[in-house]
VEXBA-435553 format. One line per field, with one value per residue (C-alpha): residue number from 1; residue in one letter; y, x, z. Coordinates in steps of 0.1 Angstrom, whole numbers. Last residue first. Layout:
REM VEXBA-435553
resi: NUM ... .
resn: A ... .
py: Y ... .
px: X ... .
pz: Z ... .
***
This chain:
REM VEXBA-435553
resi: 393 392 391 390 389 388 387 386 385 384 383 382 381 380 379 378 377 376 375 374 373 372 371 370 369 368 367 366 365 364 363 362 361 360 359 358 357 356 355 354 353 352 351 350 349 348 347 346 345 344 343 342 341 340 339 338 337 336 335 334 333 332 331 330 329 328 327 326 325 324 323 322 321 320 319 318 317 316 315 314 313 312 311 310 309 308 307 306 305 304 303 302 301 300 299 298 297 296 295 294 293 292 291 290 289 288 287 286 285 284 283 282 281 280 279 278 277 276 275 274 273 272 271 270 269 268 267 266 265 264 263 262 261 260 259 258 257 256 255 254 253 252 251 250 249 248 247 246 245 244 243 242 241 240 239 238 237 236 235 234 233 232 231 230 229 228 227 226 225 224 223 222 221 220 219 218 217 216 215 214 213 212 211 210 209 208 207 206 205 204 203 202 201 200 199 198 197 196 195 194 193 192 191 190 189 188 187 186 185 184 183 182 181 180 179 178 177 176 175 174 173 172 171 170 169 168 167 166 165 164 163 162 161 160 159 158 157 156 155 154 153 152 151 150 149 148 147 146 145 144 143 142 141 140 139 138 137 136 135 134 133 132 131 130 129 128 127 126 125 124 123 122 121 120 119 118 117 116 115 114 113 112 111 110 109 108 107 106 105 104 103 102 101 100 99 98 97 96 95 94 93 92 91 90 89 88 87 86 85 84 83 82 81 80 79 78 77 76 75 74 73 72 71 70 69 68 67 66 65 64 63 62 61 60 59 58 57 56 55 54 53 52 51 50 49 48 47 46 45 44 43 42 41 40 39 38 37 36 35 34 33 32 31 30 29 28 27 26 25 24 23 22 21 20 19 18 17 16 15 14 13 12 11 10 9 8 7 6 5 4 3 2 1 .
resn: K I L R G N Y I D F A T I M G K D L L R V S L P P R H S W I E R S T T N R E T V S T M L Y I N G E H W K L S L A N F D S L R R S F G G D V Y E E I G R E V S G N W S S V E G F I S Y S F V V G N E T K T M D F I Q G N A V T R V E T L T A Y K T A E I G V E E K W D N Y L G D L A E G F A I K S A N I P G F V P L R G S V Q G H F E K V S E I G F R R V L Y D Y F S A M Y N Y Y L A G G R Y D E R S V S L A Y D L G P F S N A K M N Q Y I M E R G W M P N N L R G E S F Y N S S E A F L T V G E V F P S L Q Q P S F M E T G L I V R S I F A P I G T T Y T L H A I H T F E H I L L Q R Y L N S V N M R T S L I T D A P W V F V Q I T K H N Q A Q A L G N T N A G F D A L V I N I R G P D N G V L E I A K P R I S E F T N G L Y V A V K E Y G E P Y Y I D A N P F E L V N N A L M T V A L V I V I A L L L M I K R M .
py: 351 369 353 378 371 403 391 353 344 327 310 294 296 284 277 267 288 286 250 246 223 222 190 190 214 245 241 265 253 265 242 244 233 207 198 165 159 168 171 186 202 215 246 251 276 263 282 291 329 326 301 294 262 252 219 203 168 167 138 160 175 148 157 169 177 186 215 240 228 206 204 179 179 146 124 85 77 55 51 17 -9 9 37 5 -6 29 65 94 128 159 190 212 234 253 263 277 308 292 294 277 247 235 201 180 148 114 82 88 125 137 160 181 174 188 204 183 207 201 203 166 159 174 143 119 133 128 91 87 103 76 49 63 64 23 16 38 17 31 48 76 80 46 28 46 39 2 1 27 6 -26 -22 -8 -14 12 43 68 53 64 97 103 93 116 144 134 136 170 184 179 147 155 184 169 134 151 170 136 123 152 148 110 121 146 129 91 95 128 108 92 107 96 60 32 42 33 48 18 40 54 18 4 32 28 49 75 68 68 99 119 108 117 152 154 144 166 195 188 197 192 217 247 240 246 212 215 242 281 308 299 306 289 257 243 237 217 195 189 176 155 137 129 105 98 61 57 32 57 68 37 54 25 46 75 66 54 19 4 37 60 37 7 26 52 22 8 40 71 82 114 119 112 137 167 160 157 189 206 195 208 239 246 243 263 292 288 290 320 328 293 272 243 217 239 257 289 282 248 268 268 293 277 273 237 232 202 199 181 163 147 107 98 130 137 161 169 201 208 234 223 249 245 221 249 236 253 230 235 219 211 219 202 176 193 170 175 173 205 225 215 228 261 268 265 286 318 305 289 320 340 312 310 348 348 318 336 367 345 327 340 313 281 278 259 273 261 260 268 300 308 302 310 287 290 256 245 220 196 200 194 160 152 157 138 108 109 111 81 60 67 58 24 18 24 0 .
px: -167 -196 -229 -256 -277 -266 -231 -223 -188 -166 -133 -111 -137 -132 -165 -201 -230 -258 -269 -301 -310 -342 -348 -339 -325 -317 -290 -276 -248 -215 -197 -160 -139 -111 -103 -90 -120 -145 -133 -158 -150 -176 -184 -213 -238 -261 -292 -311 -305 -269 -244 -212 -191 -160 -147 -181 -186 -224 -240 -265 -279 -267 -276 -263 -276 -250 -268 -258 -261 -241 -250 -235 -225 -214 -190 -182 -151 -144 -108 -115 -96 -84 -112 -137 -122 -126 -123 -147 -152 -162 -182 -192 -223 -220 -243 -277 -278 -251 -214 -191 -172 -147 -129 -135 -113 -122 -110 -135 -154 -152 -177 -178 -141 -129 -97 -64 -35 1 32 30 33 69 78 61 77 111 103 89 123 142 118 125 163 159 140 164 194 223 256 241 257 273 245 219 237 237 198 193 211 199 168 183 220 245 260 234 223 257 255 219 230 261 238 219 253 261 226 234 232 203 186 188 177 145 139 138 114 92 95 88 56 45 48 44 18 2 -3 -36 -42 -76 -65 -79 -58 -27 4 27 57 39 30 63 78 52 23 14 -24 -24 -46 -16 6 -16 -19 20 22 -6 11 44 28 -11 -24 -3 16 53 64 41 61 58 52 82 101 133 135 98 99 131 120 87 113 138 106 88 116 126 122 150 135 138 171 186 184 175 146 175 175 200 195 231 251 229 212 235 264 249 239 274 290 270 231 217 191 163 176 181 151 128 145 133 95 96 117 93 59 70 84 51 27 43 30 21 2 -15 -41 -61 -85 -81 -46 -60 -75 -42 -37 -43 -10 -4 34 52 88 110 145 140 141 137 134 99 87 49 30 -5 -32 -66 -91 -84 -61 -36 -1 33 64 97 128 161 199 222 214 234 235 241 205 202 227 211 178 192 211 177 155 163 168 133 117 133 119 85 82 90 67 37 43 45 13 -11 -1 11 43 77 103 140 161 195 205 172 157 122 103 68 55 34 16 46 55 19 21 56 42 11 30 54 27 7 40 45 7 13 45 28 0 .
pz: 48 65 67 79 111 129 121 115 108 81 75 50 20 -17 -25 -12 3 25 24 45 73 95 113 149 154 134 108 86 63 50 25 17 -14 -20 -55 -67 -86 -59 -22 4 37 62 76 104 113 142 146 179 177 163 169 150 142 123 110 112 101 105 124 141 175 201 237 268 302 329 348 323 288 266 230 204 168 153 138 143 124 92 81 64 84 118 119 123 156 171 166 177 159 175 168 198 212 244 272 276 253 232 232 204 200 176 165 197 191 201 222 247 244 279 290 326 333 366 364 367 376 359 379 383 346 348 368 347 315 329 337 301 289 305 291 255 263 271 240 219 229 250 246 229 195 193 209 191 158 164 169 142 115 121 103 72 63 77 64 68 103 118 105 117 152 149 144 174 191 176 188 227 246 271 252 218 229 247 217 196 223 218 179 183 203 179 148 151 180 165 134 151 184 183 184 162 133 152 142 148 161 190 198 197 219 246 247 276 283 320 319 340 312 284 301 300 264 253 270 251 218 207 232 235 202 205 195 167 152 152 177 196 164 146 163 160 124 129 159 137 109 129 145 113 100 137 140 112 85 57 69 54 19 -5 -25 -30 -67 -94 -83 -87 -84 -64 -41 -39 -35 -11 11 11 22 28 27 40 12 37 64 39 19 51 65 32 41 74 66 38 58 87 64 42 70 87 124 132 158 144 158 180 156 132 123 111 82 65 35 0 -18 -19 -18 -33 -24 -49 -45 -78 -71 -36 -16 -26 -1 5 16 26 26 6 -1 -40 -53 -64 -67 -63 -72 -53 -69 -51 -53 -28 -3 24 55 92 101 123 105 70 83 98 63 42 62 44 10 13 22 -7 -31 -15 -18 -54 -60 -43 -64 -95 -86 -114 -140 -124 -106 -106 -82 -91 -59 -43 -57 -69 -103 -111 -135 -153 -169 -137 -158 -162 -126 -116 -135 -122 -84 -88 -107 -77 -51 -70 -68 -30 -25 -43 -24 8 0 .
***
């Protein structure tokens, strides 16, 4: 499945590159962009040149010149790095609506995205010795890079994106950064190393296990041993055959295996977690995420999703909107998948995400429980509000 996804990603990058027939040359990157995005391309190029030295310094490898491709897929924000063949970063140009929620804290989206994705390229092309000979001479690709099986494929990138500014990076997120880990410790849901690496689709934390937990563990190693020792770990992995590389590299760089170091970090987290107060929870969504909430006359309404066994094999989650009122009474209002919620005079206004033909758009609905539902607008929308009964977007 991963091979199929990798091939699809490569095909998409190649297709977008051919469509983006405008090119700007910067000292260390070529920027490919579609019509109408020249100013964005210039800004991206300058931003990339500013973050490039930092990423190289943190990893210990200079991957050389790269490509950056701008893609417009509607109201879809993302980025991906293809280190294997063309050292290409693809940037989805729509501004991130996660800035409006709890998942992302960022003062400059493109800067955070670029340092994250370029760190991937710097890390995954760090190949030496026999693996480098097999990859570059025999196979002609970075597919055999031993870094692919490092436990820190995402840990090193989240650490990098969190290193420049306290307002940026998922390690600095007040809810999904270190604080999530402290609260998980207090709730006895701190995962073992094997579970964090498994990325369980039954777990509400999902990718945050592999991304945020491993990045926080990586941060612990940097604080305990110093950045040069962590770079030594990458260097040792770079020249060793996959699977056994990280095991031997950890013993050389840190003097101990990673599972023992992970337990040491867990002990540190346990001590830090005692400093966190536990408030009385009025409503708990077990193994779920609360996306947004808004105040009503009598309480709050919130949107959520709940994960479970079905999530593990087809990705399905239970979604809904619930009302919690003073006195402790709660009721489910609908099964909408709401990214954002507003309330005005008994009406719930909500925004959902829709993808059609690889283009993502937003729908804004008005819902008056129990039965009245009306589509108000659809299009490329990041945020909305209701003012005196009028839709503002």
